[in-house]
N, C-alpha and C positions, 0 to 999 in steps of 0.2 A: 390492427390494434397493437400498440407498442407495449413493451414490458414495463412494469411498474416496480419501484423499490418495495421490497417486502420488509417485514419487521426484523428479519435477521441481517439486513444490510445488503442482501443480494438482490437479484432480479426475480420477480415473480413472472412466470410464464403467461403470455397472453391467454385470456380465457380461463385461467386457473380459478377454481372455486373450492378452496380447501379450508376446512376447519381441522386443525391438527391437534393430536394428543402428543404431549412431549415425549422425547426419548426416555426420560426418567420414568414416566408412567408406563410406557410400553414395555420397557425392560423390567420394571418393577412388577408389572402384572405377569409377565412371563416367568419371573422367579417365583412369584406366589403360586402360580399354577403348577410349577414344578414341585413346590413343597406340598401342594394339595394332593398331587398324584401319589406321594409317598407318606401322606398323613397317617400316623399311627404305627409306622414302621421304623421309627427312630430318626435321629437327626441326619441331615444331608449336608455335606461339606460345601463350602462356597465354590471350591474348585469343580465339584461335580455339577453344580448348577451352571457355572460358567461354561463348562465344556458342553453340557447338554443343550444349553440355550444360546450359545455363541455370544455371551455377554462378556465384554472385557472385565477381567478380574478386579482391577482397581475401581472401575465404575460400579461393579456389582457390590463390592465391599461398602462403598458409600451408600448405595441404595438399601442394603441390608441393615446398615446402621440406622437409617431413617425409619425403616419399617419396625425395627426393634424398639426404637424410642417411642414410636406410636403404639406399642403394645400389640402389634399384629403378629410378630414372630418372637421367638426366644432363642437364645444361643446356648449351646451345651459345650462346655470346655472339656478338654482331655482327649484321650484316644477314642476314636469313634464319634467324636463331637461334631458339631456343625450347627445347623439351623433347623427349626421346625415351627409349624404354626402354633401360635399361642392359644388359638380357639379352633373349633371345627371349621372346615371349609364352608359349611352352611351358615356360619355365624360371622363371616367376613365378607362385607359388601365391596364391590369394586369401587364405590365412592370412597370408602374408608382408606383404600389403598392409594387411590389417586390423590386424595386430600392430604395424606401423610407425606407424599412425595412432592406435590406441586401446590398445595393449598387449595383454596376454594375453586370450584369449577364455574367459570363465568365466560361468556362469549365476548363481552366488552368490559373494559376497565371501569366504565362509568357506574357499574353495579356496585363496585367496591370503592366507594368514594375515598376511604382512608388510604387505599393503595394507589390512587391515581398520582402519576408523576406530575401531570399538568391538569389543572381543573378544566373540565369540559364546560365551555361557555353555553352549551345547548342543553345542559343537564335537565332543566325544568321545562324546556319547550320541545325536546326531541320526540317526534311522533313515533319513530321506530323503536324507541327505548322499550315500550310496552311489549312489542313483538320479541325483542331480544331477551327480555326478562322471562317471558313465557317459554321461549325456546330453551333458555338456560334451565328453567325449572323442570321442564320435561326431561332434558338430558340428565339432570341431577336425580330425578325420580327413577329413571331407568337404571342408573348406576347404583342407586341406593337399594333397589329391589333385586338386583342381580348379584348373586354371591359367587364365591369361588366354586361352590358345589354345582351351580348351574353351568359353569364354564368347563369343568373337568368331565 
């Protein structure tokens, strides 16, 4: 079996069967878990999160900005300032974090017709679409019902 081009422009390994979560979501979840561990103990600096989780500082600052805009975290200015959860860990679903960082969770672009770069000519006749929709729904259900409290 020969290597195929993957969506990132590189080569996909033969036999590769991956569905991937973006680095934005992975790093964002790690930052949110770190904030969950210290919930109620005051703000945590971005530098502390970066050091503990091994997330590049500039990338982390971008992610924290998106999470703040989504109302999932709040920032505290001044000495001893930093970031803290805007709600309790039990009130923040993994879906809300991933959606804030990456938008809707879908396996195929055809589910989000408005976001499609090229219209799918099989949209109405694709037999696999029902399967992909069901699978996407189940993934979304798991992410919606799993909170930071479950992870920590």
